[in-house]
N, C-alpha and C positions, 0 to 999 in steps of 0.2 A: 503493500500499499504506500501511497505518497506520504512520507513523512509519518508513518504510522506501522506498527507491527501488532497484528492481532494474534494472540497466543491461542486462542480458543474459540470455538463456535458452538453454542447451544443447539443451534438449528441442525447442525450436521456433525454427529460425533466423529465421522472419520477425518474431520479437519481438526481434531484436538491437538495434533502435533505439528500443525501447519504454522509457520512463522513467516510472515510476509513483511518485506521492508520496501522503502522507497527506492533504494539504490539496486540491491539485488532482487528484492521483491519477489521471492519465489522459492524459498526453502520448501522442499517437497515433504511428502510422506515417507514413512520407512516401511520396508518389508512388504507384506501382502496388502497392507492399507494402501500404499502407494500404486501397487498394480491395479487395485479395484477402483481408485478414485478416477472420476472422469476428467479429461483434460481441460474441458471447458464446462463451468457450472451455468446452467441457464438462468438461474436466479440472480446470480452476480452479474451475468452479462445483461439481463433485462434491467437491472437496477442501474448500471452505469450507463446504458443507452438513455434511459429516462433522465438520469442526471446531466448527460450531455445536452439534451434538449433544454433543460431547466436553465443551465448556464448560458446557453445560446439566447434564450429568452431574456436574459439579464441584459444583454446589450440592445436587442430590440425584440419587443417594444419597451423593455424596462427602463433602460438607461436613456434611450432616445426620448421617451416621454418625460422623464424625470428632469434631464437637461432641457428639452424643448419647452417645457412650460416655464422655466426659470428665466428664459431670455425675452427680450422685447419682440412684439409681434413680427416686425419686419425681418427678424432673423430666425424664426422658429423652424422653418424648412431646412435652412442651411445647417443649423444646429443638430437637427434630427438626422440629416443626411450624412453627417460625419459618422455616426454609429451604424447606420444601415449599410453604407458604402464599405466601411472597414470589415463588415462581415464577408463581403466578396473578396476584398483585396488581400486580407491577411490569410484567408482560407487558401487561396492560390500560393502565396508564399510558403505557407505551412506544407502544402503538397509538393512543392518543387525542391525546397532545401531546408525549410524551418525546422520541421520535425527532425530532420537528420542532425542538424546543428544541436539541437536541444537534447535528444535521447539516443543518438548513435554513439558508439564507443569513441573515445577521444582522450583528451587530457583533463586537467582539473577545471578548465575554463569553457571549453566548447567540444562538441562532438564533430565527427567527419561530416562535412556538408554533402558528401557523395555516397555514403554508406547507405542511406535510405532515399537516395535522389528520386523524385517522382514517386515516392511511397514504395519503391521496388522493395520486396521482402517483408512488407507489412501486411499480413494476411489473416487467415482464420486461426493459426496456432497461437497459443499464449506466448507472451514475451517474458523477458527476464524482469519486467516491472510489475505485472499483474499475472498471477499464476492461474487464475480461474476464468479469464475472460480473453477473448480474441485480441491479438496485438492491434488489429484494426480499431476495435472499440476503445482500447486505451488511447490510441492515437486521436480518435475522434474527441474523446473527453478532454484531452490536453489541448486540442486545437481551439476549444471554446474559450479557454484561459487566454490563449495568445490573442484572440479576437478582442475581448473586452478590455484588455490592458492599455493598448494605445487609444482605444475610445474614451477611457477615463480621462486621458490627458486633454481631450477636446474640450473639457469644461474650463480650461485655463485660457484657450485663445478664442473662445467663441465671440462672434460678432465683429471680427476684424481681420481674420486670416484669409488669405487666398486658398481657394480649394486645391489648386495646383501645388501649393506649398505643403498642404496638409497631406496630400497623397504621397509626395516625395519624402516628406519627413517620416511618415509612417513606414514606408518601405526601408529606410535606412536605420530607423530607431528599432524596428522589430529585428532586423539583421544583426545589428551590432550591440543592442542592449537586451531585449527580451530573450531571444533565442539563446544566447550565452548564459544569461542568469538562470533560465530554466534549468539549463545543463548543470550549473554550478550547485543548485539547491536540490535538484531531483534526479540528475543524470548519473550513470555509472561513473565512479571516480570523481565526482563533481567536488569542488572546493568546500562547500557547506553541507554536503550530503552525509548526515550523521549515521546512516545506515550502510555506508560503503567506505568506511575508513576516511572520513573527511580530515582535512588539515584544520578546519575550523568547525568543529561539530556543532552546528546550530539547528534549533527546532523550528521548522516552518511547515505546518501541517497542510495549508492549502494556499499559500501565496502571499504572506505578508510582505516578504522582502521582494519576491519575483513580481507580484502584480501591484501592491499598493504603495510600498516605498519607492519603487522604481518609477511608477507613474506619477506619484505625488511629487517628487523632487524635480522630475522632469517638467511637470506642469509649471512649477515655480520658475525654473530657468526660462521656460518658453514665454511665460507672462512678462518676465523681466526683459528679455531680449526684444519681445514684440512691442512693448510699450502699452500705456493705458488707452483705453477706449476714448474716442472723442467726447468730451463733456464729462468724464468720470469724476465724480465727487462734486460736479458743479450742477448737474440736472439729474432728475430722478430716472433710475434704471430699474424700475420695479419688474418683478416677474409678470408676464402677461397673461398666464393662466395657471394658477396653482392647482387647479383640478387635474390637469395633465400630469403635473408633477407628483401629486399624491397617488394617482393611479400608478405612475412609473415607480415610485418608492414601494408601493405595495407589491408590485411584480418582482422588484429587487429582493425583497425580504422572502418571497416564496422561492425565487430562483436560487437563492443563496443556499438553501437546503442542498440543492445540487452541488453547488460550489464546494461547500465544506463537508457535508455528509458523503458526497460522492468521492472525495478525495480519500476515503477509506479503501476504495477500490474493491469492495465487496459488500454484500448485503448482510453483514454480521453486526456483532456488538460494537465495533468501532464506529460503524455508520450512525447507530443510535446514540452513541456518546456525542459524536460531532454535531448531529441533528439538535440534540438537547442544548448543548452549550451555545449553539449559534442562535437558537430562538431566545433563550434567556438574556444573552448578552444584548441582543437587539432591542428587546423590551426594555431592559434597564437603561440603554443609551437614549431611547425616545424619552422616558421619563425624566432622566437627568437633565437633557437639554431644555425640554419644556418647563420643567421645574424651576431651573435657572431664570428663564425668561419670565415666568410668573412671579418670582421674586423680585426681579430687577424692573420689570415693565408693567406688572400688575395684572398680565393676562399671558396665557401661553399661545403661541401661533401654530398654525398648521405647517408652515415653513420649517419652524423650529423643531417640531416633533419629528418630521420626516428626516430632517438633518441628523437628528440624534439617532434615530433608528439605523440609518446608513453608517454613521459613526461607530455604533456598537457592532455592526456586522463587519465593518472593516477591521476593528481592533481585535475581534475574536478569531479572525481567519488564521493567524499563525498559530494560535493556541487551541483550536477547537477540539483536537484529538488528545490533548495533553493536560487538560485541567478539568476539575470537578465543576458541577453546576454552581455551588456557591462562589467559586473563583470567577466563573463565567459571569455572574451577576455583578461582582466587583469590577471586572474588565469592562462591562457595559456602562456602569456608573462612571468610571474613569473616562471612558471614551467620549460620553456625552458631554461631560464637564470640561475636559481638556479641549476637545475640538471647538466647543462653545467659545472658549477664551481665544483659541487660535483664530477664529473667524470673526469674532466681534471686537476683539482688543489688538492682538498682535497684527493682523492684516491692516487695521486702520492706522496703528502706530507706524508701521513701516511703509505704507502708502502704495503698496504694489497692487495691480489690477489683476487678480486671478478670478476671472469672470464668475465662475460657478463654484468656487472654493475647492478644487480638485486637490490643492496643496493642503488646505486646512483640514479636510476630512480624511483623505487617503494618505497623504504624506505624513501628517502628524498622527492620525489614527493608526496607520500600519506601523509606524516607529514605536509608538506606545504599546501596541499589541506585541511586537517582537520582543520588547524588553520585559514587559510583563509576564511573557511566557517563561522567560529565564528565571523569574522569581517564583511563579505559581505552578510550573509543571509538576504533575503528581504521579507517582507510581500507582496510586489507587485508580487513577483515570487511564493509565497506560503503563502496564508493568514492564514493557519493553525498554523503557528509558532507565531503569534501575541499574542494569548492567549492559554497557554498550562497548563492544570491542572495536578498537581503532585499527587502522592498517599496520601500525607498528607492533600490534599484539597486545598493547595496554588496554586494560578494562577500566572504563570510567562510569560514574553515575551522572545522568543528565537531569536528575531531579532538581527542581528549582532551588536556587541558592546562589551564593557569590560566584562560584566557579562557572556555572551555566550563564549567569547573567553576563559575565565577561565574554563568553562565547557569543551570545546574542548581540551584544554591543559591537563586537568585532564585525559580525556579518552585517549589522546595520551600516556601521561606518564604511565599509567596502562597497556595499550596494549604493549607498548615497554618493560616494565618490565616483563610482564608475558611471552611474546614471547621469549625474550632473555634468561630469567632464565630456561624455559622449554626446549628450543632448546639446550642450553648447557648441561643440564642434560640428555637429550635424546641421543646426540651425545656420551656422555661418555659410556652410556649403550650399544649403537650400536657398538662402537669401542671395547669394552670388549667382545661382543658376536661374531661379525663377522669381525671386522677391518673395518676402514673407507676408507683406500686408497690403491689403486693398487700399486704393487711394482714398482721400477724404470724401470726395463726392460719392463714391460707391459705399463707403461706410455709413455716411448720412442717409443715403437711400435705402440701405438695407441689403444684406447679402443674399436674401431669397431672390430678389429681382435681378441684382447685379451679377452673382455668381451662377444662378441657375435659371433666370428668366421666368420665375413662378412667384405666386404669392399664397401664403397659406389660407387666408380667409378672404374670399372674393364674393361680391354681390353679382347676381346673374347677368344684370344689364352692364354695370360698370366693367365687369372683368370679361364680358363677351362669352360667358359659358353657354347661354342659351339652351337649346334642346340637345341632350346627349352629353355635353361636356366631354370630360376625359382627356386623354393625351393630345388629341388632335384639336382641341378648342382653343381659339386664340386667347392669349393672356393680355394682360395690362400693356405690356410693352408692344405687342402686335397692334392693339387697338390705337395707342397713341401714334403709331406710325402709319395707321390706315384710317383716315377720315370716313371712308366708305364702310369699313367694318364698324367704327364707332357709331355710325348712324343706323346700324342694324341692316347692313346690305349683305350679310353673309350668304344670303340665298340668291343673290342676283348672278 
């Protein structure tokens, strides 16, 4: 399992001797039990396929709606387009070479980009990463994480980035940041892979470093390099539709069960543990943020509540399979409180324009979660961390405490440094090739119209939708260019 070893299974007695890890992930059965065990377990496979779909749902419609409702009306389509388009773009990168860099044999930093080129060799047989599901199922599950991570960054550059710049940035960032980081944390021989003799044995159950810290710090760097939106802190930039955002946040909460519980890579007790801790941390995060608003402003807000629940989900991600439920509640409370301060105090004090608080929630929440994992990881939640054998033969305990906190701190620092430096370099390349930002007139008019030639909300007459509408209907730009259409002459 990713970042998890499940020692026993109540549901299947023959799995009692099965120890699964994120790096080797596949210690088998012994003797006659091994011969009798099926190569692929249909229940585990069904569970992981469902979880794959849940994680994809987190990107769209989940994140697309969540981010789309938070921007101004003139930018809602362009913001949602980031998430939806990246579902296609990153999927192709993953098939061509991304999965290979992340999970093929290699060194401590990346796998061979040609080993699984075009997914050659990724088929129906189980892999070394998940002993009871097809290699192809494992690949699909991991792909959904690769998709949502760069989409999270889009919250920082919303309302002012060129679409071409976003596309080129994502190709380079996925190639040089996400794919190598996934290998470092979960790949065979990875730098942080505690299950496979890591040089820095850090616990990351479902992507605190790989997904949230990397995207959060990259979002901050992107926001700083790109600059503030026109009129930022001088004119209102309120969310145009919080109903969309609330629906999106609810979908994220549901989808996150696939994100975290699916990272157990089987339908056993490890999945139940991660499912429970994920839920309670999110609930506590929502209450913490809303409660602080209530104390400070006299009333809790819908935006604050959904921000808190997402913060709780982010913070529990690295810890989900390693902590008890009381610890999960504590993590959620800490997430809602610390991220509230990051978004409402620190951001304003420093003056940067992270449009949708990708850094304040994902960067800060992911960092907090990774560090708290080092303090709260418990053998009661996951007995496998009590005795972990490293590559040099040394056996250590990774139960929460000072030593494990140091390991977590090192993994956080290295992730922050890699993502920040690589993002800055990539942005300089992208800016030189295509430019990062739309011009002032385009930004004022809105990216929906200037980048995509569409409007999110149109009236039948003014937008020329008329009878039928759809892709072939003339939009506002076409109408303004054609007086005949504007006068209703489409049928002439």
